[in-house]
Every structure is written in structure tokens, then in C-alpha cells.
BAVO-414548 format. One record per residue (C-alpha): residue number from 1; chain; y, z, x. Coordinates in steps of 0.001 Angstrom, whole numbers, plus 500000, padded with zeros to 6 digits. Example, Ala and Ser with C-alpha at 12.3 -4.5 7.8 and 13.67 -1.06 7.14 Angstrom:
BEGIN
<atom nr="1" kette="A" Y="495500" Z="507800" X="512300"/>
<atom nr="2" kette="A" Y="498940" Z="507140" X="513670"/>
//
This chain:
BEGIN
<atom nr="1" kette="A" Y="500000" Z="500000" X="500000"/>
<atom nr="2" kette="A" Y="502375" Z="500966" X="502821"/>
<atom nr="3" kette="A" Y="501544" Z="497706" X="504609"/>
<atom nr="4" kette="A" Y="502315" Z="495680" X="501460"/>
<atom nr="5" kette="A" Y="505711" Z="497325" X="501156"/>
<atom nr="6" kette="A" Y="506483" Z="496418" X="504766"/>
<atom nr="7" kette="A" Y="505462" Z="492810" X="504142"/>
<atom nr="8" kette="A" Y="507608" Z="492615" X="500994"/>
<atom nr="9" kette="A" Y="510595" Z="494070" X="502848"/>
<atom nr="10" kette="A" Y="510113" Z="491646" X="505737"/>
<atom nr="11" kette="A" Y="509837" Z="488634" X="503426"/>
<atom nr="12" kette="A" Y="512919" Z="489792" X="501494"/>
<atom nr="13" kette="A" Y="514877" Z="490220" X="504708"/>
<atom nr="14" kette="A" Y="513886" Z="486797" X="506037"/>
<atom nr="15" kette="A" Y="514683" Z="485145" X="502686"/>
<atom nr="16" kette="A" Y="518081" Z="486825" X="502614"/>
<atom nr="17" kette="A" Y="518807" Z="485681" X="506164"/>
<atom nr="18" kette="A" Y="517830" Z="482094" X="505343"/>
<atom nr="19" kette="A" Y="520038" Z="482057" X="502211"/>
<atom nr="20" kette="A" Y="522924" Z="483489" X="504253"/>
<atom nr="21" kette="A" Y="522532" Z="480737" X="506863"/>
<atom nr="22" kette="A" Y="522438" Z="478077" X="504117"/>
<atom nr="23" kette="A" Y="525618" Z="479558" X="502619"/>
<atom nr="24" kette="A" Y="527383" Z="479473" X="505997"/>
<atom nr="25" kette="A" Y="526406" Z="475846" X="506599"/>
<atom nr="26" kette="A" Y="527627" Z="474744" X="503178"/>
<atom nr="27" kette="A" Y="531010" Z="476411" X="503618"/>
<atom nr="28" kette="A" Y="531464" Z="474958" X="507104"/>
<atom nr="29" kette="A" Y="530627" Z="471419" X="505943"/>
<atom nr="30" kette="A" Y="532701" Z="471452" X="502724"/>
<atom nr="31" kette="A" Y="536178" Z="471373" X="504277"/>
<atom nr="32" kette="A" Y="535622" Z="468967" X="507156"/>
<atom nr="33" kette="A" Y="537538" Z="466038" X="505629"/>
<atom nr="34" kette="A" Y="540640" Z="468167" X="504952"/>
<atom nr="35" kette="A" Y="541533" Z="466148" X="501841"/>
<atom nr="36" kette="A" Y="543784" Z="468838" X="500388"/>
<atom nr="37" kette="A" Y="546234" Z="468878" X="503295"/>
<atom nr="38" kette="A" Y="549765" Z="467618" X="502465"/>
<atom nr="39" kette="A" Y="552717" Z="466782" X="504686"/>
<atom nr="40" kette="A" Y="554862" Z="468306" X="501921"/>
<atom nr="41" kette="A" Y="552916" Z="471610" X="502000"/>
<atom nr="42" kette="A" Y="554853" Z="474867" X="501617"/>
<atom nr="43" kette="A" Y="553854" Z="478500" X="501095"/>
<atom nr="44" kette="A" Y="555354" Z="481183" X="498874"/>
<atom nr="45" kette="A" Y="554702" Z="484726" X="500137"/>
<atom nr="46" kette="A" Y="553770" Z="486450" X="496900"/>
<atom nr="47" kette="A" Y="552734" Z="490078" X="496499"/>
<atom nr="48" kette="A" Y="549002" Z="489247" X="496263"/>
<atom nr="49" kette="A" Y="548868" Z="486462" X="498856"/>
<atom nr="50" kette="A" Y="550320" Z="483193" X="500059"/>
<atom nr="51" kette="A" Y="550716" Z="480545" X="497356"/>
<atom nr="52" kette="A" Y="550396" Z="476937" X="498467"/>
<atom nr="53" kette="A" Y="552558" Z="474286" X="496818"/>
<atom nr="54" kette="A" Y="554006" Z="470871" X="497529"/>
<atom nr="55" kette="A" Y="557579" Z="469830" X="496853"/>
<atom nr="56" kette="A" Y="558708" Z="466235" X="496556"/>
<atom nr="57" kette="A" Y="561693" Z="464347" X="495158"/>
<atom nr="58" kette="A" Y="565116" Z="465287" X="493789"/>
<atom nr="59" kette="A" Y="566487" Z="465848" X="490311"/>
<atom nr="60" kette="A" Y="565476" Z="468067" X="487421"/>
<atom nr="61" kette="A" Y="562676" Z="470461" X="488452"/>
<atom nr="62" kette="A" Y="559156" Z="469746" X="487218"/>
<atom nr="63" kette="A" Y="556242" Z="472130" X="487841"/>
<atom nr="64" kette="A" Y="552634" Z="470872" X="487777"/>
<atom nr="65" kette="A" Y="549903" Z="473455" X="487102"/>
<atom nr="66" kette="A" Y="546230" Z="472571" X="487477"/>
<atom nr="67" kette="A" Y="543307" Z="473665" X="485293"/>
<atom nr="68" kette="A" Y="541419" Z="476934" X="485909"/>
<atom nr="69" kette="A" Y="538014" Z="475262" X="486228"/>
<atom nr="70" kette="A" Y="536049" Z="475725" X="489438"/>
<atom nr="71" kette="A" Y="537254" Z="473385" X="492184"/>
<atom nr="72" kette="A" Y="540669" Z="472872" X="490601"/>
<atom nr="73" kette="A" Y="543758" Z="472466" X="492777"/>
<atom nr="74" kette="A" Y="546993" Z="470506" X="492802"/>
<atom nr="75" kette="A" Y="544898" Z="467503" X="493899"/>
<atom nr="76" kette="A" Y="544443" Z="467056" X="490148"/>
<atom nr="77" kette="A" Y="547944" Z="465508" X="490018"/>
<atom nr="78" kette="A" Y="547786" Z="463375" X="493159"/>
<atom nr="79" kette="A" Y="547909" Z="460089" X="491210"/>
<atom nr="80" kette="A" Y="551146" Z="460894" X="489362"/>
<atom nr="81" kette="A" Y="553193" Z="462983" X="491821"/>
<atom nr="82" kette="A" Y="554763" Z="460073" X="493698"/>
<atom nr="83" kette="A" Y="555955" Z="458299" X="490548"/>
<atom nr="84" kette="A" Y="557308" Z="461519" X="489049"/>
<atom nr="85" kette="A" Y="559142" Z="462371" X="492278"/>
<atom nr="86" kette="A" Y="561319" Z="459255" X="491883"/>
<atom nr="87" kette="A" Y="563176" Z="461040" X="489068"/>
<atom nr="88" kette="A" Y="562302" Z="464730" X="489413"/>
<atom nr="89" kette="A" Y="562040" Z="467496" X="491955"/>
<atom nr="90" kette="A" Y="558277" Z="467938" X="491633"/>
<atom nr="91" kette="A" Y="556466" Z="471154" X="492516"/>
<atom nr="92" kette="A" Y="552640" Z="471078" X="492466"/>
<atom nr="93" kette="A" Y="551199" Z="474569" X="492818"/>
<atom nr="94" kette="A" Y="547785" Z="475902" X="493818"/>
<atom nr="95" kette="A" Y="547338" Z="479072" X="491783"/>
<atom nr="96" kette="A" Y="546127" Z="482208" X="493547"/>
<atom nr="97" kette="A" Y="542383" Z="481850" X="494144"/>
<atom nr="98" kette="A" Y="542508" Z="478039" X="494055"/>
<atom nr="99" kette="A" Y="543032" Z="475140" X="496451"/>
<atom nr="100" kette="A" Y="544874" Z="476101" X="499642"/>
<atom nr="101" kette="A" Y="546337" Z="479328" X="498254"/>
<atom nr="102" kette="A" Y="544976" Z="482690" X="499361"/>
<atom nr="103" kette="A" Y="541798" Z="483869" X="497634"/>
<atom nr="104" kette="A" Y="541662" Z="487671" X="497790"/>
<atom nr="105" kette="A" Y="538584" Z="489579" X="496614"/>
<atom nr="106" kette="A" Y="539869" Z="490750" X="493240"/>
<atom nr="107" kette="A" Y="539594" Z="490172" X="489505"/>
<atom nr="108" kette="A" Y="541927" Z="487367" X="488467"/>
<atom nr="109" kette="A" Y="543514" Z="487873" X="485054"/>
<atom nr="110" kette="A" Y="545799" Z="485900" X="482778"/>
<atom nr="111" kette="A" Y="548497" Z="488575" X="483185"/>
<atom nr="112" kette="A" Y="548375" Z="488100" X="486963"/>
<atom nr="113" kette="A" Y="549023" Z="484372" X="486609"/>
<atom nr="114" kette="A" Y="551841" Z="484807" X="484091"/>
<atom nr="115" kette="A" Y="553610" Z="487033" X="486612"/>
<atom nr="116" kette="A" Y="552916" Z="484531" X="489400"/>
<atom nr="117" kette="A" Y="554387" Z="481626" X="487425"/>
<atom nr="118" kette="A" Y="557428" Z="483667" X="486427"/>
<atom nr="119" kette="A" Y="558088" Z="484747" X="490026"/>
<atom nr="120" kette="A" Y="557477" Z="481251" X="491374"/>
<atom nr="121" kette="A" Y="559969" Z="479651" X="489005"/>
<atom nr="122" kette="A" Y="562598" Z="482353" X="489541"/>
<atom nr="123" kette="A" Y="562284" Z="482666" X="493323"/>
<atom nr="124" kette="A" Y="561094" Z="479279" X="494592"/>
<atom nr="125" kette="A" Y="562458" Z="476807" X="492043"/>
<atom nr="126" kette="A" Y="565425" Z="478872" X="490921"/>
<atom nr="127" kette="A" Y="566188" Z="476823" X="487808"/>
<atom nr="128" kette="A" Y="564930" Z="476296" X="484282"/>
<atom nr="129" kette="A" Y="561870" Z="474097" X="484695"/>
<atom nr="130" kette="A" Y="559882" Z="471473" X="482821"/>
<atom nr="131" kette="A" Y="556150" Z="472200" X="483100"/>
<atom nr="132" kette="A" Y="553016" Z="470058" X="482939"/>
<atom nr="133" kette="A" Y="549791" Z="471986" X="482674"/>
<atom nr="134" kette="A" Y="546102" Z="471293" X="482050"/>
<atom nr="135" kette="A" Y="543249" Z="472919" X="480124"/>
<atom nr="136" kette="A" Y="543006" Z="476713" X="480363"/>
<atom nr="137" kette="A" Y="546308" Z="476977" X="482249"/>
<atom nr="138" kette="A" Y="548144" Z="475934" X="479099"/>
<atom nr="139" kette="A" Y="547747" Z="479465" X="477751"/>
<atom nr="140" kette="A" Y="549396" Z="480888" X="480879"/>
<atom nr="141" kette="A" Y="552401" Z="478622" X="480386"/>
<atom nr="142" kette="A" Y="552714" Z="479476" X="476689"/>
<atom nr="143" kette="A" Y="552766" Z="483194" X="477523"/>
<atom nr="144" kette="A" Y="555156" Z="482711" X="480448"/>
<atom nr="145" kette="A" Y="557493" Z="480808" X="478144"/>
<atom nr="146" kette="A" Y="557186" Z="483455" X="475420"/>
<atom nr="147" kette="A" Y="557827" Z="486392" X="477769"/>
<atom nr="148" kette="A" Y="560541" Z="484680" X="479835"/>
<atom nr="149" kette="A" Y="562027" Z="481824" X="477785"/>
<atom nr="150" kette="A" Y="564889" Z="481393" X="480242"/>
<atom nr="151" kette="A" Y="562604" Z="480022" X="482994"/>
<atom nr="152" kette="A" Y="560945" Z="477241" X="480971"/>
<atom nr="153" kette="A" Y="562324" Z="474031" X="479514"/>
<atom nr="154" kette="A" Y="559972" Z="471367" X="478102"/>
<atom nr="155" kette="A" Y="556217" Z="472024" X="478062"/>
<atom nr="156" kette="A" Y="553581" Z="469302" X="478381"/>
<atom nr="157" kette="A" Y="550017" Z="470461" X="477731"/>
<atom nr="158" kette="A" Y="547200" Z="468131" X="478795"/>
<atom nr="159" kette="A" Y="544052" Z="468878" X="476774"/>
<atom nr="160" kette="A" Y="544770" Z="472577" X="476200"/>
<atom nr="161" kette="A" Y="541819" Z="474909" X="475726"/>
<atom nr="162" kette="A" Y="540784" Z="475730" X="472155"/>
<atom nr="163" kette="A" Y="542521" Z="478724" X="470611"/>
<atom nr="164" kette="A" Y="539133" Z="480180" X="469715"/>
<atom nr="165" kette="A" Y="537886" Z="480085" X="473319"/>
<atom nr="166" kette="A" Y="541143" Z="481610" X="474531"/>
<atom nr="167" kette="A" Y="540732" Z="484543" X="472148"/>
<atom nr="168" kette="A" Y="537336" Z="485551" X="473577"/>
<atom nr="169" kette="A" Y="537423" Z="488777" X="475579"/>
<atom nr="170" kette="A" Y="534999" Z="489861" X="478333"/>
<atom nr="171" kette="A" Y="531591" Z="490650" X="476861"/>
<atom nr="172" kette="A" Y="528542" Z="492398" X="478291"/>
<atom nr="173" kette="A" Y="527031" Z="489012" X="479144"/>
<atom nr="174" kette="A" Y="530181" Z="487603" X="480771"/>
<atom nr="175" kette="A" Y="530682" Z="490794" X="482785"/>
<atom nr="176" kette="A" Y="527086" Z="490544" X="484007"/>
<atom nr="177" kette="A" Y="527664" Z="486941" X="485089"/>
<atom nr="178" kette="A" Y="530773" Z="487990" X="486999"/>
<atom nr="179" kette="A" Y="528875" Z="490810" X="488679"/>
<atom nr="180" kette="A" Y="526090" Z="488415" X="489684"/>
<atom nr="181" kette="A" Y="528445" Z="485855" X="491236"/>
<atom nr="182" kette="A" Y="530339" Z="488593" X="493084"/>
<atom nr="183" kette="A" Y="527138" Z="489716" X="494894"/>
<atom nr="184" kette="A" Y="527370" Z="489018" X="498651"/>
<atom nr="185" kette="A" Y="524400" Z="486710" X="499358"/>
<atom nr="186" kette="A" Y="522625" Z="485671" X="496173"/>
<atom nr="187" kette="A" Y="525916" Z="485384" X="494272"/>
<atom nr="188" kette="A" Y="527347" Z="483141" X="496976"/>
<atom nr="189" kette="A" Y="524199" Z="481016" X="496896"/>
<atom nr="190" kette="A" Y="524531" Z="480531" X="493113"/>
<atom nr="191" kette="A" Y="528210" Z="479669" X="493580"/>
<atom nr="192" kette="A" Y="527277" Z="477042" X="496179"/>
<atom nr="193" kette="A" Y="524851" Z="475464" X="493725"/>
<atom nr="194" kette="A" Y="527543" Z="475331" X="491035"/>
<atom nr="195" kette="A" Y="530065" Z="473793" X="493447"/>
<atom nr="196" kette="A" Y="527840" Z="471210" X="495101"/>
<atom nr="197" kette="A" Y="528757" Z="467534" X="495116"/>
<atom nr="198" kette="A" Y="526035" Z="466784" X="492553"/>
<atom nr="199" kette="A" Y="527278" Z="469532" X="490226"/>
<atom nr="200" kette="A" Y="530832" Z="468198" X="490296"/>
<atom nr="201" kette="A" Y="529564" Z="464661" X="489762"/>
<atom nr="202" kette="A" Y="527773" Z="465844" X="486627"/>
<atom nr="203" kette="A" Y="530910" Z="467635" X="485364"/>
<atom nr="204" kette="A" Y="533073" Z="464551" X="485823"/>
<atom nr="205" kette="A" Y="530571" Z="462300" X="484072"/>
<atom nr="206" kette="A" Y="529955" Z="464625" X="481124"/>
<atom nr="207" kette="A" Y="533305" Z="466309" X="480546"/>
<atom nr="208" kette="A" Y="536160" Z="465113" X="482771"/>
<atom nr="209" kette="A" Y="536048" Z="461278" X="482692"/>
<atom nr="210" kette="A" Y="535195" Z="458789" X="479969"/>
<atom nr="211" kette="A" Y="534396" Z="456091" X="482507"/>
<atom nr="212" kette="A" Y="532403" Z="457519" X="485411"/>
<atom nr="213" kette="A" Y="532948" Z="454278" X="487348"/>
<atom nr="214" kette="A" Y="536503" Z="455485" X="487983"/>
<atom nr="215" kette="A" Y="535200" Z="458541" X="489811"/>
<atom nr="216" kette="A" Y="535642" Z="458238" X="493578"/>
<atom nr="217" kette="A" Y="533913" Z="459958" X="496452"/>
<atom nr="218" kette="A" Y="537278" Z="461404" X="497463"/>
<atom nr="219" kette="A" Y="537631" Z="463040" X="494035"/>
<atom nr="220" kette="A" Y="534259" Z="464727" X="494423"/>
<atom nr="221" kette="A" Y="534925" Z="465871" X="497968"/>
<atom nr="222" kette="A" Y="538348" Z="467245" X="497006"/>
<atom nr="223" kette="A" Y="536731" Z="469487" X="494393"/>
<atom nr="224" kette="A" Y="534014" Z="470574" X="496808"/>
<atom nr="225" kette="A" Y="536651" Z="471357" X="499429"/>
<atom nr="226" kette="A" Y="538910" Z="473254" X="497023"/>
<atom nr="227" kette="A" Y="536012" Z="475446" X="495899"/>
<atom nr="228" kette="A" Y="534986" Z="476311" X="499474"/>
<atom nr="229" kette="A" Y="538277" Z="476836" X="501275"/>
<atom nr="230" kette="A" Y="538553" Z="480244" X="502936"/>
<atom nr="231" kette="A" Y="534833" Z="480896" X="502870"/>
<atom nr="232" kette="A" Y="533074" Z="482760" X="500047"/>
<atom nr="233" kette="A" Y="536314" Z="484302" X="498740"/>
<atom nr="234" kette="A" Y="536670" Z="481087" X="496754"/>
<atom nr="235" kette="A" Y="534059" Z="482403" X="494323"/>
<atom nr="236" kette="A" Y="536142" Z="485287" X="492959"/>
<atom nr="237" kette="A" Y="538437" Z="483169" X="490785"/>
<atom nr="238" kette="A" Y="535326" Z="481409" X="489460"/>
<atom nr="239" kette="A" Y="533601" Z="484682" X="488574"/>
<atom nr="240" kette="A" Y="536760" Z="485928" X="486848"/>
<atom nr="241" kette="A" Y="536973" Z="482689" X="484871"/>
<atom nr="242" kette="A" Y="533386" Z="482793" X="483588"/>
<atom nr="243" kette="A" Y="533812" Z="486526" X="483047"/>
<atom nr="244" kette="A" Y="536621" Z="485662" X="480560"/>
<atom nr="245" kette="A" Y="539233" Z="487685" X="482423"/>
<atom nr="246" kette="A" Y="541565" Z="484687" X="482329"/>
<atom nr="247" kette="A" Y="541377" Z="484343" X="478544"/>
<atom nr="248" kette="A" Y="544557" Z="484892" X="476564"/>
<atom nr="249" kette="A" Y="545067" Z="485115" X="472805"/>
<atom nr="250" kette="A" Y="548255" Z="483073" X="472453"/>
<atom nr="251" kette="A" Y="548511" Z="482782" X="468649"/>
<atom nr="252" kette="A" Y="551503" Z="485117" X="468391"/>
<atom nr="253" kette="A" Y="553323" Z="483421" X="471272"/>
<atom nr="254" kette="A" Y="552546" Z="479919" X="470000"/>
<atom nr="255" kette="A" Y="554137" Z="480746" X="466652"/>
<atom nr="256" kette="A" Y="557285" Z="482217" X="468156"/>
<atom nr="257" kette="A" Y="558364" Z="479996" X="471039"/>
<atom nr="258" kette="A" Y="561088" Z="477466" X="470266"/>
<atom nr="259" kette="A" Y="560665" Z="475208" X="473273"/>
<atom nr="260" kette="A" Y="559781" Z="471535" X="472996"/>
<atom nr="261" kette="A" Y="556012" Z="471151" X="473342"/>
<atom nr="262" kette="A" Y="554151" Z="467899" X="473848"/>
<atom nr="263" kette="A" Y="550343" Z="467622" X="473929"/>
<atom nr="264" kette="A" Y="548528" Z="464780" X="475675"/>
<atom nr="265" kette="A" Y="544953" Z="464681" X="474398"/>
<atom nr="266" kette="A" Y="541934" Z="462740" X="475580"/>
<atom nr="267" kette="A" Y="540606" Z="460808" X="472597"/>
<atom nr="268" kette="A" Y="537025" Z="460903" X="473881"/>
<atom nr="269" kette="A" Y="536885" Z="464634" X="474532"/>
<atom nr="270" kette="A" Y="534459" Z="466390" X="472176"/>
<atom nr="271" kette="A" Y="536082" Z="468272" X="469264"/>
<atom nr="272" kette="A" Y="539545" Z="467588" X="470666"/>
<atom nr="273" kette="A" Y="541124" Z="466555" X="467371"/>
<atom nr="274" kette="A" Y="540043" Z="469803" X="465720"/>
<atom nr="275" kette="A" Y="541394" Z="471759" X="468700"/>
<atom nr="276" kette="A" Y="544769" Z="470033" X="468547"/>
<atom nr="277" kette="A" Y="545008" Z="470390" X="464757"/>
<atom nr="278" kette="A" Y="544570" Z="474129" X="465240"/>
<atom nr="279" kette="A" Y="547565" Z="474182" X="467592"/>
<atom nr="280" kette="A" Y="549632" Z="472290" X="465029"/>
<atom nr="281" kette="A" Y="548696" Z="474757" X="462312"/>
<atom nr="282" kette="A" Y="550417" Z="477519" X="464303"/>
<atom nr="283" kette="A" Y="553355" Z="475434" X="465527"/>
<atom nr="284" kette="A" Y="554073" Z="472329" X="463488"/>
<atom nr="285" kette="A" Y="556884" Z="471170" X="465798"/>
<atom nr="286" kette="A" Y="554420" Z="470239" X="468556"/>
<atom nr="287" kette="A" Y="554302" Z="466514" X="469323"/>
<atom nr="288" kette="A" Y="550904" Z="464971" X="470084"/>
<atom nr="289" kette="A" Y="549600" Z="461733" X="471521"/>
<atom nr="290" kette="A" Y="545954" Z="460731" X="471946"/>
<atom nr="291" kette="A" Y="544977" Z="458559" X="474882"/>
<atom nr="292" kette="A" Y="542006" Z="456289" X="474337"/>
<atom nr="293" kette="A" Y="539352" Z="456027" X="477024"/>
<atom nr="294" kette="A" Y="540033" Z="459474" X="478455"/>
<atom nr="295" kette="A" Y="538549" Z="462971" X="478357"/>
<atom nr="296" kette="A" Y="539693" Z="466144" X="480131"/>
<atom nr="297" kette="A" Y="541742" Z="464673" X="482988"/>
<atom nr="298" kette="A" Y="543602" Z="461539" X="481805"/>
<atom nr="299" kette="A" Y="546159" Z="461967" X="484608"/>
<atom nr="300" kette="A" Y="543326" Z="461343" X="487092"/>
<atom nr="301" kette="A" Y="541374" Z="458790" X="485076"/>
<atom nr="302" kette="A" Y="544243" Z="456745" X="483568"/>
<atom nr="303" kette="A" Y="547447" Z="457843" X="485352"/>
<atom nr="304" kette="A" Y="549552" Z="454927" X="484110"/>
<atom nr="305" kette="A" Y="548912" Z="455862" X="480471"/>
<atom nr="306" kette="A" Y="549948" Z="459453" X="481158"/>
<atom nr="307" kette="A" Y="553057" Z="458430" X="483085"/>
<atom nr="308" kette="A" Y="554153" Z="456212" X="480191"/>
<atom nr="309" kette="A" Y="553939" Z="459148" X="477791"/>
<atom nr="310" kette="A" Y="555700" Z="461496" X="480204"/>
<atom nr="311" kette="A" Y="558546" Z="459015" X="480565"/>
<atom nr="312" kette="A" Y="559055" Z="459096" X="476789"/>
<atom nr="313" kette="A" Y="558893" Z="462874" X="476426"/>
<atom nr="314" kette="A" Y="560752" Z="463965" X="479550"/>
//
């Protein structure tokens, strides 16, 4: 019996060592191409870490905020930044825990990001700002606008998350998932599986793009790189996201804000019309346009269509 225990412990130790080595190799390989680097890169020294952002152009300020999905970064807007910078002073931010921003070991919450956006606009931009945001980040912008209306101007929401999903609070199951991902070795291994090239390819084909032929190898590698920058600390924003700590019930705020809101919706995204109709039921002044042949990220898949709509609204 004692011998069996020793064998089990030895096998467990060897397995753990092998998984650790695999994790180290994957993190070292992921960022080799350095796709996320920008000549316009800047850093904002915030209270919880350095926030990476790019700044380009002159004119009215325009802030671009990426989705909260794993692998997200300001790369999401790389196909529209140059055109927008011809007329606007464009800021594209990497939120804390994403892209090239710092990724401290902590629980990331919606309240944390609302404070970050407020501070960023007040300190870095310094003027009332138009904002373009995607997916889950739309709720952060709505709350930022509600709490500090003086910092926001026009709001453009690209495929905002459903109001039902945003109202979900951390449950026993979601907390368990967060705990599992936060584990040092096995949690990192699971995270590496979720953020592999094949996993991102599947996400783009099923949920992000209508036409997978438009997906490039650079797109895939950018998401792999963004989810592995700064070693395994990249997993903590992911675990907080699936743990529902970034969820925000915005019904009250959506009813009360008086800012101009424009929604760009992917026509091919599942249940999107019902999601958008729900937004309109709480704020009937919202303007909406549906873009055919697009899903979650029309600004990556069909940038010209998005730019045409932005030109009209902005």
C-alpha cells in the first residue's frame, strides 16, 4: 500500500512537471511575432497597472474599446483606425488584463473598468469623448456614461451583449470555473487549450465572422498573442469573465442616459434582433443599423460597411 502511494505521488509529480513545461513552451511561442506592437503605443500609469493605448490623428476625440472576450485587444480595431484618424483624434485602449496592458493577479470587475474608463478619459484624453465599443464592453460604457455624463459624448455600440446575460451574477458554478482556471498548473493548462490557435479559429468561424474565408492567419495569431502576453497572468481576466464578475445590470442606466446612442448589429449573429429590440424597449431613442454578412465583429470582417455607418452617425 505504501509503495502504491509512492508510485501515485511520483506519477502525479512527473505529470505536473510535464504540464508545466508544456505551459511554458506555449507562452514562449505565442508572442514571437509581436503583432500587437504599435509605433503609436503609449502607456497610462493607472492605480492598478500600466494601461496600453495608441493615439493617432487630430480632431474630436474618439475612444475605441474592445470586447471582453478572451484574446481581445485593441487589435480588434486595426482595420478602421487609420481611416478614423483622418478626422478624429483616435485612442484605442487595451483594458487592464488585456492586450499589452498589465495583467495583475486579481479579480476583474465591471466596477473596476468603469473607474478605469472614467480616469482614462479625464486624465489622458481630457475632453468629452465619442466612444465606440464592442460586445460586453458596451455595458461598461453605458455605466460610465450614466455615472459621469460629462465625460461621454456619442456612444456607438457594436453588437452589445444581451441585457439578460449582463444581469447574471456569479453563481456557484461560475465561481468554481473561475477557481479552476486560477489554479497554478492545471488551470493554466486549461487556459492554454482555450486560447490555442485552433480554439480561436473555431470561435471566429462559429461566432465572430459570417465568412470564415475573410479570417487571416494574422488575426488568429494576434488573438493568441494577446491572450498569452505577460505569461500566465493573462488568464485572470478570462477567469473573471467566465466567473461573471464583469457582468453589469444596466437597465436603470440605459433608461436614464440622454446621450445619443447608435447600435451597429451583425445581421447574421444568432438572436441579435431580439437582443437589440430589448435595448430599444428600455431606450426608444437608440438608433440601429443591421449589417448584412456580418456577425460579432463587423469592423474586422467588413470594415468599409462599418466606416460608412460611422461617418453618418459621427
